[in-house]
C-alpha positions as a Markdown table, in Angstrom:
| # | Residue | x | y | z |
|---|---|---|---|---|
| 1 | Met | 46.4 | -175.2 | -63.1 |
| 2 | Leu | 43.6 | -175.8 | -60.7 |
| 3 | Ala | 40.6 | -178.0 | -61.3 |
| 4 | Val | 37.8 | -179.3 | -59.2 |
| 5 | Leu | 36.9 | -182.9 | -60.0 |
| 6 | Gly | 33.8 | -184.3 | -58.4 |
| 7 | Gln | 33.5 | -187.9 | -57.3 |
| 8 | Pro | 31.3 | -189.7 | -60.0 |
| 9 | Ser | 29.2 | -191.3 | -57.3 |
| 10 | Gly | 28.4 | -187.9 | -55.8 |
| 11 | Ser | 29.6 | -189.1 | -52.4 |
| 12 | Pro | 32.0 | -186.9 | -50.4 |
| 13 | Val | 35.7 | -187.5 | -51.2 |
| 14 | Arg | 37.6 | -188.8 | -48.1 |
| 15 | Val | 41.1 | -189.4 | -49.6 |
| 16 | Cys | 43.1 | -188.7 | -52.7 |
| 17 | Arg | 46.6 | -189.6 | -53.8 |
| 18 | Phe | 48.8 | -188.9 | -56.8 |
| 19 | Ser | 50.7 | -191.7 | -58.6 |
| 20 | Pro | 54.5 | -191.7 | -58.2 |
| 21 | Asp | 54.9 | -190.0 | -61.6 |
| 22 | Ser | 52.0 | -187.5 | -60.9 |
| 23 | Ala | 50.2 | -188.6 | -64.0 |
| 24 | Tyr | 47.2 | -190.0 | -62.2 |
| 25 | Leu | 45.1 | -189.0 | -59.2 |
| 26 | Val | 43.0 | -191.6 | -57.4 |
| 27 | Ser | 40.2 | -190.6 | -55.1 |
| 28 | Gly | 38.2 | -192.6 | -52.6 |
| 29 | Ala | 34.7 | -191.6 | -51.4 |
| 30 | Ala | 32.7 | -192.1 | -48.3 |
| 31 | Asp | 30.5 | -194.7 | -50.0 |
| 32 | Gly | 33.6 | -196.9 | -50.8 |
| 33 | Ser | 33.8 | -195.9 | -54.5 |
| 34 | Ile | 37.1 | -195.0 | -56.1 |
| 35 | Ala | 37.9 | -192.9 | -59.2 |
| 36 | Leu | 41.1 | -192.8 | -61.3 |
| 37 | Trp | 41.8 | -189.6 | -63.2 |
| 38 | Asn | 44.4 | -188.8 | -65.8 |
| 39 | Val | 45.8 | -185.5 | -64.5 |
| 40 | Asn | 46.8 | -184.1 | -68.0 |
| 41 | Ser | 43.6 | -184.9 | -69.9 |
| 42 | Met | 41.3 | -184.9 | -66.8 |
| 43 | Lys | 39.8 | -188.2 | -68.2 |
| 44 | Leu | 38.1 | -190.5 | -65.8 |
| 45 | Tyr | 38.9 | -194.2 | -66.0 |
């Protein structure tokens, strides 16, 4: 499965990493904001 998830702030994503169990993805944007996503549900926390 492939999905495109935008940074909620609209700022360009500069880094992203999966949790050790691959259940979550965290992204960091150029404006310093971060987003935490549940990979299975695609829910933003």
